[in-house]
N, C-alpha and C positions, 0 to 999 in steps of 0.2 A: 523703738530705736533711735539714739543717739545721732545717726549720720557724721560721724565726728568725721570721713571722709571730703565732706564738702566744705571744712573749714579752710581753708587758707594757710600754709606756713608764712610767717613773716621771715627773712633775713635780715639779720642787723649789720651794720656796718662793721668791715673787719674780716666777713666771713664770703670766701668763693666757692660757688658751686662750679663745679664741671659735669655735665650730662653729656655722656655720649652713649648712645641706644639707649639699652636697660641699666646701664650700667651709672651709679652715681657716684662723686666724691666731694665730701665736704671740706675746707680747709679754714681752720680759724687761729685766735692768739693760742689754743692750747693745744692744736696739733691737728690733726686730719683722720677723718674715717671716708671708708668706701664701701659700697653695698651693691646688688645688683638685684633690681627692681623685677619680681614675677612678670613672665610677659602678659598677663591678664590685665595688668594696670599701666597706662599711659601717666606719664610725670612733665610737667611743662614748666618751665623758669622762663618768667617776663617779670622785668624791672627788679623789685626786691621783693617778690614771692612766687613761691612755689605752690603750685594746683597740681592734686593728685585726682584722677578719675578711672572708672573700671572702663574695659573695651567692649564688655559683656553686661548680661543683666541675670548672670545665674548668682546660684550660692554663693561659690566660691569666688565669683568676682568681685560680690559686693563683701564679703568677709576680708579677701585680700586688699579692697580699697582701704578700710579704717585701718586694718594692720602696716597698710605700707606708707600712710599719713603720718601715722604713730612713731614709727621707725626714722621714717625722714626726721619730723621733726625732733627727736630723742637726739640724733645726728648733729642739729645746728645748736640745740640747747648744750649737748656734752662739748662741742670744740670751741664755745663761748666762754659757758658758766661752769661746764665738769658736773659731774655727780660726786655724790658723797652719801656714804651708808654710815651709820653709826650703831657700833655692840659696846654692852656691857658686861663685865663679868661678875660675878655676885658668888662667894664661895670664901669660906675662910682659905687662905692662902692662894686662892686664883689669882695671875696677875699676868700682863704682857709687859713686853719688853722689845728694843729693837734690836737685831741682830744683824748689822750691816742693812741691807734692802727688804731683808727677810723679817717677820713675825715670830718670836719665839714665847710661845704660852706654858703657863705651868697651870693647869686643870686637873689637879689631884691625882693624876698617874704617877708612875714610879721614874717616869722619863718627862724633859720636857718636848713639848711638840713642835715643830718649826714650820712655819707655813712661807714659802719663798713668796714673792711678789710677782705678778704676771707683767709683760710688757706694757707700758701704759698705766700701771695701778701704783699708787703709792701709800704708804701706811703711814698713820700718825697717832701715836701715843700720849698724850695729853697728860693722862694721870697712868697709875698701873692697871686701873680696873676699868680703864676706856679707849677703845679704839676706833680710829676715823679711817675708813677705806677709801681713796680719793682717785675719782680716773674718769675719762671722757667717753668712754662707754659704758651703758646703764647696764646691760645686760650682763656684761664681765662682773663689773663693780657688786651688783647685785648677786650673782653665782657666789662669788668670792666669800661675802657676806654669809650668804647660806651654807657653805663648805667650812666654814670656822664654825658657826652656829650647830651644823651637824657631830663637830666633834667631841662639844660636851651640850647636851639642849638642856634646858633647864628643865629639871624634875618635879614633880607636881607635890610633894610635901614638904621639902624645904625652900624650895625654889631657886636650888641652887643651878647655876651652870652658864653660859654663853646666852644673850637672849640680845633682841635688837633694843633701840635705847626706846624706852616709853613703852617696850611690849608688857602686856598685863599675864601673869602665868596664873592661870587657875590652880589655884590651892585644894589641896584633897585633904581631908580629917585623917589624923593619924590611927592606930591600934585602940581600944576602945578594953579596959577589963572588964 
């Protein structure tokens, strides 16, 4: 096992951490995030490092240890740098455009599909066939990208659809005579 929970989380300048019992709040240049740590985990903030330790030795304590450390590290990274997920549209007539703060997609349906931006998330459309989803919360950004991909996932015969940037689509052979 990797024991990721043993690593301390480095807090960069410009980020303020507030610990109130099991509640942790992270403020940075891009915004603020808050989360309640489970009771099995003890969080300490000393100097410019956050350390996470389990309170017991059961399997749940150990699994929550690594999870809690990763979630706190993602919060710190999110308020400093932010997260970004890139999507590609592949197919004739497939395109994306901004409509206010929401995203309008033409994906071969008889109507355009509109995806509203949740709070803290922004869409950027550099080309008609590229979408960038940006935000400070890694879970929200990834979940929104998955929901957009689910509208028209890439199909295996022509590889048309919405895919993650760099995603390899396994192709199938068509019918034979």
